[in-house]
ROZAZA-659063 format. One record per residue: residue number from 1; chain; x, y, z of N, C-alpha, C in turn. Coordinates in steps of 0.2 Angstrom, whole numbers, m for minus. Example, Ala and Ser with C-alpha at 12.3 -4.5 7.8 and 13.67 -1.06 7.14 Angstrom:
# residues 2
(dotor 1; "A"; (66; m28; 39); (62; m22; 39); (66; m16; 39))
(dotor 2; "A"; (64; m11; 35); (68; m5; 36); (64; 0; 39))
This chain:
# residues 189
(dotor 1; "A"; (4; m6; 0); (0; 0; 0); (4; 6; 0))
(dotor 2; "A"; (2; 11; m4); (6; 17; m5); (2; 23; m6))
(dotor 3; "A"; (3; 29; m2); (m1; 35; m3); (4; 40; m4))
(dotor 4; "A"; (2; 44; m10); (6; 50; m12); (3; 56; m10))
(dotor 5; "A"; (7; 61; m8); (5; 68; m7); (9; 72; m11))
(dotor 6; "A"; (9; 79; m10); (13; 83; m15); (21; 82; m14))
(dotor 7; "A"; (23; 81; m8); (30; 80; m7); (32; 73; m4))
(dotor 8; "A"; (27; 69; m2); (29; 63; 2); (26; 57; m2))
(dotor 9; "A"; (28; 51; 0); (25; 45; m1); (25; 41; 6))
(dotor 10; "A"; (19; 39; 8); (18; 35; 14); (17; 28; 11))
(dotor 11; "A"; (22; 24; 13); (22; 17; 11); (23; 12; 17))
(dotor 12; "A"; (22; 6; 15); (22; 0; 20); (30; 0; 22))
(dotor 13; "A"; (31; m2; 28); (38; m4; 30); (41; m10; 27))
(dotor 14; "A"; (48; m10; 26); (51; m15; 23); (57; m17; 28))
(dotor 15; "A"; (60; m23; 28); (65; m25; 32); (71; m20; 31))
(dotor 16; "A"; (73; m18; 25); (79; m14; 24); (78; m6; 26))
(dotor 17; "A"; (72; m5; 30); (71; 2; 33); (75; 3; 39))
(dotor 18; "A"; (78; m2; 42); (81; m2; 48); (85; 4; 50))
(dotor 19; "A"; (90; 5; 46); (95; 11; 47); (91; 18; 48))
(dotor 20; "A"; (87; 19; 43); (83; 26; 44); (79; 26; 50))
(dotor 21; "A"; (75; 21; 51); (71; 21; 57); (75; 21; 64))
(dotor 22; "A"; (81; 17; 64); (85; 17; 70); (88; 24; 71))
(dotor 23; "A"; (89; 28; 66); (92; 34; 66); (88; 39; 71))
(dotor 24; "A"; (81; 39; 69); (77; 43; 73); (75; 40; 80))
(dotor 25; "A"; (74; 34; 80); (71; 30; 85); (76; 29; 91))
(dotor 26; "A"; (82; 30; 90); (87; 29; 95); (90; 35; 97))
(dotor 27; "A"; (88; 41; 95); (90; 48; 97); (85; 50; 102))
(dotor 28; "A"; (88; 52; 108); (84; 54; 114); (81; 61; 112))
(dotor 29; "A"; (84; 65; 108); (81; 72; 107); (75; 70; 102))
(dotor 30; "A"; (75; 65; 98); (70; 64; 93); (64; 61; 97))
(dotor 31; "A"; (65; 57; 102); (60; 53; 105); (58; 56; 112))
(dotor 32; "A"; (60; 63; 113); (59; 66; 119); (52; 66; 122))
(dotor 33; "A"; (47; 66; 118); (40; 66; 120); (36; 60; 119))
(dotor 34; "A"; (40; 55; 117); (37; 48; 115); (36; 44; 121))
(dotor 35; "A"; (32; 39; 121); (31; 34; 126); (36; 28; 125))
(dotor 36; "A"; (40; 28; 120); (45; 23; 119); (52; 27; 118))
(dotor 37; "A"; (57; 22; 118); (64; 24; 116); (67; 28; 122))
(dotor 38; "A"; (74; 30; 120); (77; 28; 114); (78; 21; 113))
(dotor 39; "A"; (77; 19; 107); (77; 12; 105); (84; 9; 105))
(dotor 40; "A"; (85; 3; 107); (91; m1; 105); (90; m4; 98))
(dotor 41; "A"; (95; m8; 96); (94; m11; 89); (88; m16; 89))
(dotor 42; "A"; (88; m20; 95); (83; m25; 95); (76; m22; 95))
(dotor 43; "A"; (74; m16; 98); (68; m13; 99); (66; m10; 92))
(dotor 44; "A"; (71; m7; 88); (69; m5; 81); (68; m11; 77))
(dotor 45; "A"; (71; m16; 77); (70; m22; 73); (63; m25; 74))
(dotor 46; "A"; (62; m25; 81); (55; m28; 83); (49; m23; 80))
(dotor 47; "A"; (50; m17; 81); (45; m12; 78); (44; m13; 70))
(dotor 48; "A"; (49; m14; 67); (49; m15; 59); (45; m22; 58))
(dotor 49; "A"; (47; m27; 61); (45; m34; 60); (37; m34; 62))
(dotor 50; "A"; (35; m30; 67); (28; m30; 69); (24; m26; 64))
(dotor 51; "A"; (27; m21; 61); (23; m17; 56); (22; m21; 50))
(dotor 52; "A"; (27; m25; 48); (27; m30; 42); (22; m35; 43))
(dotor 53; "A"; (22; m38; 49); (17; m43; 51); (10; m41; 51))
(dotor 54; "A"; (9; m35; 53); (2; m32; 53); (m1; m31; 46))
(dotor 55; "A"; (4; m30; 41); (2; m29; 34); (m3; m35; 31))
(dotor 56; "A"; (m3; m40; 34); (m6; m46; 32); (m12; m48; 36))
(dotor 57; "A"; (m14; m44; 41); (m19; m45; 46); (m26; m44; 42))
(dotor 58; "A"; (m31; m48; 44); (m38; m47; 41); (m43; m49; 47))
(dotor 59; "A"; (m47; m44; 49); (m47; m38; 46); (m41; m34; 49))
(dotor 60; "A"; (m39; m29; 45); (m33; m25; 46); (m35; m19; 51))
(dotor 61; "A"; (m32; m19; 57); (m34; m13; 61); (m28; m8; 62))
(dotor 62; "A"; (m22; m10; 60); (m16; m6; 61); (m13; m4; 54))
(dotor 63; "A"; (m12; 2; 52); (m9; 4; 46); (m3; 8; 48))
(dotor 64; "A"; (3; 5; 48); (9; 9; 49); (12; 11; 42))
(dotor 65; "A"; (15; 17; 42); (18; 19; 36); (24; 22; 37))
(dotor 66; "A"; (29; 21; 33); (36; 24; 32); (34; 31; 28))
(dotor 67; "A"; (36; 36; 31); (36; 43; 28); (42; 44; 24))
(dotor 68; "A"; (42; 44; 17); (47; 45; 13); (47; 51; 9))
(dotor 69; "A"; (52; 54; 7); (52; 60; 2); (51; 58; m5))
(dotor 70; "A"; (46; 61; m8); (44; 59; m15); (50; 60; m20))
(dotor 71; "A"; (54; 66; m18); (60; 67; m23); (66; 63; m22))
(dotor 72; "A"; (67; 60; m16); (73; 56; m16); (72; 49; m13))
(dotor 73; "A"; (66; 47; m10); (65; 41; m7); (67; 40; 0))
(dotor 74; "A"; (70; 45; 2); (73; 45; 9); (68; 44; 14))
(dotor 75; "A"; (68; 39; 19); (64; 38; 24); (65; 43; 30))
(dotor 76; "A"; (60; 47; 31); (61; 53; 36); (57; 52; 43))
(dotor 77; "A"; (53; 47; 43); (49; 46; 49); (44; 41; 48))
(dotor 78; "A"; (39; 40; 53); (34; 35; 52); (27; 38; 55))
(dotor 79; "A"; (22; 36; 52); (15; 38; 55); (10; 32; 54))
(dotor 80; "A"; (5; 32; 57); (0; 27; 57); (m7; 29; 59))
(dotor 81; "A"; (m12; 24; 57); (m19; 25; 59); (m21; 18; 62))
(dotor 82; "A"; (m24; 18; 68); (m25; 12; 72); (m32; 12; 74))
(dotor 83; "A"; (m36; 7; 71); (m43; 7; 72); (m45; 3; 78))
(dotor 84; "A"; (m50; 6; 81); (m53; 3; 87); (m56; m4; 85))
(dotor 85; "A"; (m58; m8; 90); (m61; m15; 88); (m67; m14; 84))
(dotor 86; "A"; (m71; m9; 85); (m78; m8; 81); (m77; m5; 74))
(dotor 87; "A"; (m71; m3; 73); (m69; 0; 66); (m72; 7; 65))
(dotor 88; "A"; (m75; 10; 69); (m78; 16; 68); (m74; 22; 70))
(dotor 89; "A"; (m69; 21; 75); (m65; 26; 77); (m57; 23; 77))
(dotor 90; "A"; (m53; 28; 76); (m46; 26; 76); (m42; 32; 79))
(dotor 91; "A"; (m35; 30; 81); (m31; 35; 83); (m25; 36; 78))
(dotor 92; "A"; (m22; 41; 78); (m16; 43; 74); (m10; 43; 78))
(dotor 93; "A"; (m4; 41; 75); (2; 42; 79); (8; 44; 73))
(dotor 94; "A"; (13; 47; 76); (18; 49; 71); (25; 51; 74))
(dotor 95; "A"; (30; 51; 71); (37; 53; 73); (40; 55; 66))
(dotor 96; "A"; (44; 60; 67); (48; 63; 61); (55; 64; 64))
(dotor 97; "A"; (60; 61; 60); (67; 63; 61); (68; 70; 62))
(dotor 98; "A"; (71; 72; 67); (72; 79; 69); (75; 84; 63))
(dotor 99; "A"; (79; 80; 59); (82; 84; 53); (77; 87; 49))
(dotor 100; "A"; (70; 84; 49); (65; 86; 45); (59; 90; 48))
(dotor 101; "A"; (61; 92; 55); (56; 96; 58); (55; 103; 55))
(dotor 102; "A"; (49; 106; 56); (47; 113; 54); (48; 114; 47))
(dotor 103; "A"; (46; 109; 43); (46; 110; 36); (39; 108; 33))
(dotor 104; "A"; (34; 107; 37); (28; 106; 35); (26; 98; 33))
(dotor 105; "A"; (31; 94; 34); (30; 87; 32); (25; 83; 36))
(dotor 106; "A"; (25; 85; 43); (20; 81; 47); (13; 83; 46))
(dotor 107; "A"; (11; 89; 45); (4; 91; 44); (2; 88; 37))
(dotor 108; "A"; (7; 88; 32); (5; 85; 26); (4; 77; 27))
(dotor 109; "A"; (8; 74; 30); (7; 67; 32); (0; 65; 36))
(dotor 110; "A"; (m1; 69; 41); (m6; 68; 45); (m13; 70; 42))
(dotor 111; "A"; (m13; 75; 38); (m19; 76; 34); (m21; 70; 29))
(dotor 112; "A"; (m16; 67; 26); (m16; 62; 22); (m19; 56; 26))
(dotor 113; "A"; (m17; 55; 32); (m20; 49; 36); (m27; 51; 38))
(dotor 114; "A"; (m29; 57; 39); (m36; 59; 40); (m40; 57; 34))
(dotor 115; "A"; (m38; 59; 28); (m41; 58; 22); (m42; 50; 21))
(dotor 116; "A"; (m37; 47; 22); (m37; 39; 22); (m42; 36; 26))
(dotor 117; "A"; (m42; 39; 33); (m47; 36; 38); (m54; 38; 36))
(dotor 118; "A"; (m55; 44; 34); (m62; 46; 33); (m65; 43; 26))
(dotor 119; "A"; (m61; 44; 21); (m63; 42; 14); (m63; 35; 12))
(dotor 120; "A"; (m57; 32; 14); (m56; 25; 13); (m59; 20; 18))
(dotor 121; "A"; (m57; 22; 24); (m59; 17; 30); (m66; 19; 32))
(dotor 122; "A"; (m69; 24; 30); (m76; 26; 32); (m77; 27; 40))
(dotor 123; "A"; (m72; 30; 43); (m72; 31; 50); (m77; 36; 52))
(dotor 124; "A"; (m79; 36; 59); (m83; 41; 62); (m79; 46; 65))
(dotor 125; "A"; (m74; 44; 69); (m70; 49; 73); (m63; 47; 73))
(dotor 126; "A"; (m58; 51; 72); (m51; 50; 73); (m48; 55; 78))
(dotor 127; "A"; (m44; 52; 82); (m41; 56; 88); (m34; 55; 88))
(dotor 128; "A"; (m30; 59; 92); (m23; 58; 93); (m21; 61; 100))
(dotor 129; "A"; (m16; 59; 103); (m14; 61; 109); (m7; 63; 109))
(dotor 130; "A"; (m5; 68; 114); (2; 69; 114); (4; 72; 121))
(dotor 131; "A"; (10; 72; 123); (13; 75; 129); (11; 82; 128))
(dotor 132; "A"; (8; 85; 134); (6; 92; 134); (11; 97; 133))
(dotor 133; "A"; (17; 95; 134); (23; 99; 132); (25; 99; 125))
(dotor 134; "A"; (23; 95; 121); (25; 94; 114); (21; 98; 109))
(dotor 135; "A"; (23; 104; 109); (20; 110; 105); (20; 108; 98))
(dotor 136; "A"; (25; 105; 95); (26; 103; 88); (20; 98; 86))
(dotor 137; "A"; (19; 93; 91); (14; 88; 89); (7; 91; 90))
(dotor 138; "A"; (5; 95; 95); (m2; 97; 95); (m3; 103; 90))
(dotor 139; "A"; (2; 106; 88); (1; 111; 82); (0; 107; 76))
(dotor 140; "A"; (3; 102; 75); (1; 97; 69); (m7; 96; 69))
(dotor 141; "A"; (m9; 94; 75); (m16; 92; 76); (m21; 98; 74))
(dotor 142; "A"; (m19; 104; 77); (m23; 110; 76); (m23; 112; 68))
(dotor 143; "A"; (m17; 111; 65); (m16; 113; 58); (m21; 108; 54))
(dotor 144; "A"; (m22; 102; 56); (m26; 98; 52); (m34; 98; 54))
(dotor 145; "A"; (m35; 103; 58); (m42; 104; 60); (m45; 100; 65))
(dotor 146; "A"; (m40; 97; 69); (m43; 93; 75); (m44; 98; 81))
(dotor 147; "A"; (m48; 97; 85); (m49; 101; 91); (m47; 97; 97))
(dotor 148; "A"; (m45; 101; 102); (m43; 99; 109); (m49; 97; 112))
(dotor 149; "A"; (m50; 90; 114); (m55; 88; 118); (m54; 87; 125))
(dotor 150; "A"; (m47; 86; 127); (m46; 85; 134); (m39; 87; 136))
(dotor 151; "A"; (m38; 88; 142); (m31; 90; 145); (m31; 86; 151))
(dotor 152; "A"; (m27; 80; 151); (m27; 76; 157); (m20; 78; 161))
(dotor 153; "A"; (m21; 79; 167); (m16; 82; 171); (m12; 76; 174))
(dotor 154; "A"; (m6; 75; 173); (m1; 70; 176); (m5; 63; 176))
(dotor 155; "A"; (m7; 61; 170); (m11; 55; 170); (m7; 49; 167))
(dotor 156; "A"; (0; 50; 165); (4; 45; 162); (11; 45; 165))
(dotor 157; "A"; (13; 39; 167); (20; 38; 170); (25; 40; 165))
(dotor 158; "A"; (30; 43; 167); (36; 45; 162); (40; 39; 162))
(dotor 159; "A"; (45; 39; 157); (50; 33; 157); (55; 35; 162))
(dotor 160; "A"; (57; 29; 166); (61; 30; 172); (68; 32; 169))
(dotor 161; "A"; (71; 37; 173); (77; 40; 171); (77; 45; 165))
(dotor 162; "A"; (72; 46; 162); (71; 50; 156); (66; 56; 157))
(dotor 163; "A"; (60; 54; 159); (55; 59; 160); (54; 60; 168))
(dotor 164; "A"; (50; 65; 169); (47; 66; 176); (43; 60; 177))
(dotor 165; "A"; (41; 59; 184); (38; 53; 186); (31; 53; 182))
(dotor 166; "A"; (27; 59; 182); (21; 59; 179); (21; 65; 174))
(dotor 167; "A"; (17; 63; 168); (17; 68; 162); (9; 69; 161))
(dotor 168; "A"; (8; 75; 158); (1; 77; 156); (0; 76; 149))
(dotor 169; "A"; (m6; 75; 147); (m7; 73; 140); (m13; 77; 137))
(dotor 170; "A"; (m13; 79; 130); (m18; 82; 127); (m21; 77; 122))
(dotor 171; "A"; (m28; 77; 122); (m32; 73; 117); (m35; 78; 112))
(dotor 172; "A"; (m34; 76; 105); (m37; 80; 100); (m41; 75; 96))
(dotor 173; "A"; (m46; 78; 93); (m50; 73; 88); (m54; 77; 83))
(dotor 174; "A"; (m57; 74; 78); (m61; 76; 73); (m66; 71; 71))
(dotor 175; "A"; (m72; 73; 69); (m77; 69; 67); (m77; 69; 59))
(dotor 176; "A"; (m80; 64; 56); (m81; 64; 49); (m84; 70; 46))
(dotor 177; "A"; (m90; 72; 50); (m94; 78; 48); (m89; 84; 48))
(dotor 178; "A"; (m85; 85; 53); (m81; 90; 53); (m76; 90; 48))
(dotor 179; "A"; (m73; 84; 46); (m68; 83; 41); (m71; 85; 34))
(dotor 180; "A"; (m77; 83; 33); (m80; 85; 27); (m81; 92; 26))
(dotor 181; "A"; (m84; 95; 31); (m84; 103; 31); (m78; 106; 30))
(dotor 182; "A"; (m73; 104; 34); (m66; 107; 33); (m63; 106; 26))
(dotor 183; "A"; (m64; 100; 23); (m62; 98; 16); (m65; 103; 11))
(dotor 184; "A"; (m72; 104; 12); (m75; 108; 7); (m73; 115; 7))
(dotor 185; "A"; (m72; 117; 13); (m70; 124; 14); (m63; 125; 11))
(dotor 186; "A"; (m58; 121; 12); (m51; 121; 9); (m51; 121; 2))
(dotor 187; "A"; (m56; 117; m1); (m56; 116; m8); (m59; 121; m12))
(dotor 188; "A"; (m63; 125; m8); (m67; 131; m12); (m63; 137; m11))
(dotor 189; "A"; (m58; 138; m7); (m54; 144; m6); (m49; 145; m11))
């Protein structure tokens, strides 16, 4: 499976993606606000293998994509959409190699995931969460038309030796009806 945008190709993971994935997943600065990492080689390999295994699931509930530059094929991050059991709702997740931050790649990829979720998977609601201190991530959600639904105070344990003991979290979401309205507004402007 492959999805093209103006500057990106979102594609399924492959075994030979290890070096590019490990570059960002093993870097503490890059995973500062994540619930995982920094990865050792075994954790990166396990992540890629799990993504590949999920490609053949039926029904498919997890769609993990390598984010690659259309111009060069360089893998610069990952994103995914993860369906709930009833397949009417899903969550989004993403990470981008810090070398490519602040260039508009993540809103482009996230908007593509929203389009895929609402148009192809026929979802009712899509949501995402982030560490409340992760300005970059919640700005991506806002740029995609998602609204903040919740601010949980110190609801999640941090990684021992890396984070504070307790972390706060934002939840953003968008309904299919909101997506359709936003899409119509953006295409008529």
